[in-house]
C-alpha positions as CSV (number, residue, x, y, z in Angstrom):
1,M,157.8,374.8,245.3
2,E,160.6,375.0,242.8
3,K,162.9,373.0,245.0
4,Q,160.4,370.2,245.2
5,G,160.1,370.0,241.4
6,S,163.8,370.1,240.9
7,R,164.3,367.3,243.5
8,A,161.8,365.1,241.7
9,L,163.5,365.8,238.4
10,L,166.9,365.0,239.8
11,A,165.5,361.7,241.3
12,A,164.0,360.8,237.9
13,V,167.3,361.5,236.1
14,I,169.3,359.4,238.6
15,G,166.7,356.6,238.4
16,M,166.9,356.5,234.6
17,G,170.7,356.6,234.7
18,V,170.7,353.5,237.0
19,L,168.2,351.7,234.7
20,L,170.4,352.5,231.7
21,A,173.5,351.2,233.4
22,V,171.8,348.0,234.6
23,G,170.3,347.4,231.1
24,S,173.7,347.8,229.5
25,L,175.2,345.3,231.9
26,V,172.5,342.8,231.2
27,L,173.0,343.2,227.5
28,V,176.7,342.6,227.8
29,G,176.1,339.6,230.0
30,V,173.6,338.1,227.5
31,L,176.1,338.6,224.6
32,V,179.0,337.0,226.6
33,H,176.7,334.0,227.5
34,R,175.6,333.5,223.8
35,I,179.2,333.7,222.6
36,S,180.5,331.3,225.1
37,H,177.6,328.8,224.7
38,P,176.8,328.6,221.0
39,R,173.8,326.5,219.9
40,D,174.2,323.6,217.4
41,S,172.6,324.3,214.0
42,A,170.2,321.7,212.6
43,P,171.4,319.5,209.7
44,E,170.3,320.7,206.3
45,P,168.5,318.2,204.0
46,V,170.7,317.2,201.1
47,Q,168.4,315.4,198.8
48,A,164.6,315.1,198.4
49,A,162.7,312.9,196.1
50,A,158.9,312.4,195.6
51,G,157.1,309.4,194.1
52,T,155.9,306.2,195.8
53,G,157.6,307.4,199.0
54,A,159.4,310.7,199.4
55,Q,162.8,310.2,200.9
56,A,165.4,312.6,202.2
57,V,169.0,312.0,203.2
58,L,170.7,314.0,206.0
59,P,174.4,314.7,206.1
60,Q,174.7,313.0,209.5
61,D,174.2,309.3,209.8
62,L,170.6,309.5,211.0
63,G,169.3,307.1,208.3
64,R,166.5,307.8,205.9
65,L,163.1,309.4,206.6
66,V,160.5,307.6,204.4
67,L,157.2,309.3,204.0
68,D,154.4,306.9,203.3
69,E,152.7,309.0,200.6
70,P,150.8,307.8,197.6
71,A,152.2,307.7,194.0
72,G,152.1,311.0,192.3
73,T,153.0,313.0,195.4
74,H,155.0,316.2,194.7
75,V,156.8,318.6,197.1
76,T,155.5,322.0,196.3
77,S,157.4,324.1,198.9
78,L,159.6,323.9,201.9
79,A,159.7,326.3,204.8
80,R,162.1,326.3,207.8
81,Q,160.4,326.7,211.1
82,G,163.1,327.6,213.7
83,D,166.3,325.7,213.8
84,T,165.0,322.1,214.0
85,T,161.8,321.8,212.0
86,L,160.9,321.9,208.4
87,A,157.4,322.3,206.9
88,V,157.0,320.4,203.7
89,A,153.9,321.1,201.5
90,L,152.8,318.1,199.4
91,T,150.3,318.0,196.6
92,G,149.1,315.2,194.3
93,G,148.1,311.7,195.2
94,G,145.1,312.9,197.2
95,A,144.3,316.1,199.1
96,D,147.0,318.8,199.6
97,R,148.8,318.4,202.9
98,V,151.6,319.8,205.0
99,I,154.1,317.7,207.0
100,I,156.1,319.1,209.9
101,W,159.5,317.3,210.0
102,D,161.8,317.4,213.1
103,L,165.3,317.5,211.6
104,A,167.1,316.9,214.8
105,R,165.4,313.6,215.5
106,N,164.6,312.7,211.9
107,R,160.9,312.1,212.4
108,I,157.5,313.5,211.5
109,I,156.0,315.5,214.3
110,G,152.8,316.7,212.7
111,R,150.5,316.4,209.6
112,L,147.9,318.8,208.3
113,Q,145.6,317.7,205.5
114,V,143.5,320.2,203.6
115,S,140.2,318.7,202.6
116,P,139.4,318.7,198.9
């Protein structure tokens, strides 16, 4: 009976050792892949202005993004969502709202309006 228990224990130890070795190799492979294939970072907004139409200028030559917002609109907060999107909270000039801006393509991809 003791031989059977020790064989099972030996098999479990060997199996866990193999899993540990395979996991380490996968981790090293992922690190090598990420180092050799870096992702481009999204451009940072340089300037933001609110008023009759909020505008922002990007460091790359992507042009201007003009938000068609009413007069009195103010940016209350900005939140980065991943590498390529920015959530912009707006207030004034109507109900509060949040705009999701795709920085990579310089376009608005979503709008959320909070009812008054």
